[in-house]
C-alpha positions in Angstrom: 61.5 47.2 115.7 65.2 46.9 115.3 67.3 49.8 116.5 70.7 50.6 115.3 73.6 52.0 117.3 72.6 55.6 116.6 69.0 55.1 117.5 70.1 53.6 120.8 72.4 56.6 121.5 69.6 59.0 120.7 67.3 57.1 123.1 69.9 57.1 125.8 70.3 60.9 125.5 66.5 61.5 125.4 66.0 59.3 128.5 68.4 61.5 130.4 67.0 64.8 129.1 64.0 64.9 126.7 64.4 68.7 126.5 67.8 68.4 124.8 67.7 70.3 121.5 67.8 68.0 118.4 70.8 69.8 117.1 72.8 68.9 120.2 71.5 65.3 120.1 72.6 65.1 116.5 76.0 66.5 117.3 76.5 63.9 120.1 75.5 61.0 117.8 77.2 62.2 114.7 74.2 63.3 112.7 73.0 66.7 111.4 69.8 68.0 112.8 67.3 66.9 110.0 68.3 63.2 109.9 68.4 63.1 113.7 64.9 64.7 113.9 63.6 62.1 111.3 64.9 59.3 113.5 63.2 60.7 116.6 60.0 61.2 114.7 60.1 57.6 113.3 60.7 56.2 116.8 57.7 58.2 118.0 55.5 56.9 115.1 56.6 53.4 115.8 55.8 53.7 119.5 59.4 53.2 120.7 59.1 56.7 122.3 55.7 56.7 124.0 55.8 60.3 125.3 58.1 62.9 126.8 57.5 63.9 130.4 58.9 66.0 133.2 60.2 64.0 136.2 59.2 65.8 139.4 60.7 65.8 142.8 58.1 64.1 144.9 59.0 65.9 148.1 58.6 69.3 146.5 55.1 68.4 145.3 54.1 67.0 148.6 54.1 63.3 147.5 57.2 62.1 149.3 55.8 58.9 150.9 55.9 55.8 148.7 53.7 52.8 149.7 53.8 49.4 148.0 50.4 47.8 148.2 50.3 44.1 147.7 46.8 42.7 146.9 45.8 39.1 147.0 42.3 38.1 145.8 40.1 35.1 145.3 38.5 36.9 142.4 40.3 35.9 139.1 37.8 36.8 136.5 38.3 39.2 133.7 35.3 41.2 134.8 36.7 41.7 138.3 40.1 42.7 136.9 38.4 45.3 134.6 36.4 46.6 137.6 39.5 46.8 139.8 41.6 48.4 137.1 38.8 51.0 136.5 38.7 51.8 140.2 42.4 52.1 140.5 42.6 54.3 137.4 40.5 57.0 139.2 43.1 57.4 141.9 46.0 59.8 141.1 47.8 58.5 144.1 48.4 55.2 142.3 51.4 55.8 140.0 52.1 52.1 139.0 49.8 49.1 138.9 50.8 45.6 138.0 49.2 42.1 137.8 51.8 39.8 139.3 52.7 36.1 139.3 53.4 34.3 142.6 51.9 34.9 146.0 50.7 38.5 145.3 48.0 39.0 142.6 48.4 42.8 142.2 51.0 45.3 143.2 50.4 49.1 143.4 52.9 51.9 144.0 51.1 54.7 145.8 52.5 58.1 146.5 51.1 60.4 149.2 52.2 63.2 151.5 52.0 61.1 154.7 50.6 58.1 156.5 47.3 59.9 157.2 46.8 60.6 153.5 47.5 56.9 152.8 44.8 55.9 155.3 42.3 58.3 153.5 43.3 56.8 150.1 43.0 53.2 151.5 39.5 53.8 152.9 38.3 55.4 149.6 39.7 52.4 147.6 38.1 49.7 149.8 34.9 51.8 149.6 34.8 51.3 145.9 35.9 47.6 145.6 36.1 44.7 148.0 39.7 43.6 148.6 40.4 40.3 150.5 44.0 40.6 151.6 46.0 43.8 151.4 49.5 44.4 152.7 51.1 47.8 152.7 54.8 48.5 152.9 56.1 52.0 153.3 59.4 52.8 151.6 61.9 54.0 154.2 64.5 55.3 151.7 64.7 55.4 147.9 68.1 53.9 147.0 67.8 53.9 143.2 65.2 55.3 140.9 65.3 55.8 137.2 62.8 56.1 134.4 65.5 55.2 131.9 65.1 51.7 130.4 68.3 49.6 129.7 68.9 49.5 125.9 71.3 46.6 126.0 68.3 44.3 125.2 67.0 46.3 122.2 66.8 44.4 118.9 69.8 45.4 116.8 69.8 45.8 113.1 71.2 43.0 110.9 74.4 44.9 110.0 75.4 45.2 113.7 75.1 41.5 114.4 
């Protein structure tokens, strides 16, 4: 879907604060409330806006330890991937899960209160599926974190080209 300059401005504002009133968004992008709301609804219908969420402080909800878990496997069948994905889906501690290229087959981002909680998670995970080679790296400090996607790459409308 091609996005025009106003759509991209709306998305930038919503990525910073999804609770911002539509009237305020409209004012900031040069639209009245109704046309602004229609644009937001259209982007939701088209799947550009997948959902609106609250971003929590991990320390305040006792999930302040981030672990990156690299998994290598000799199993490369679709059936094994489905099984692994199903197992991972059941763990709330896993907040991101990727199939990778290169030396690592899968990368998981796991959030827990402490190393002991990670150990409990790890034992439960390997109790549900056999993993050949797992390497865990604990994040020492979060330097940058954002949920906002860059919009510089979004397809632009023909009249903006």
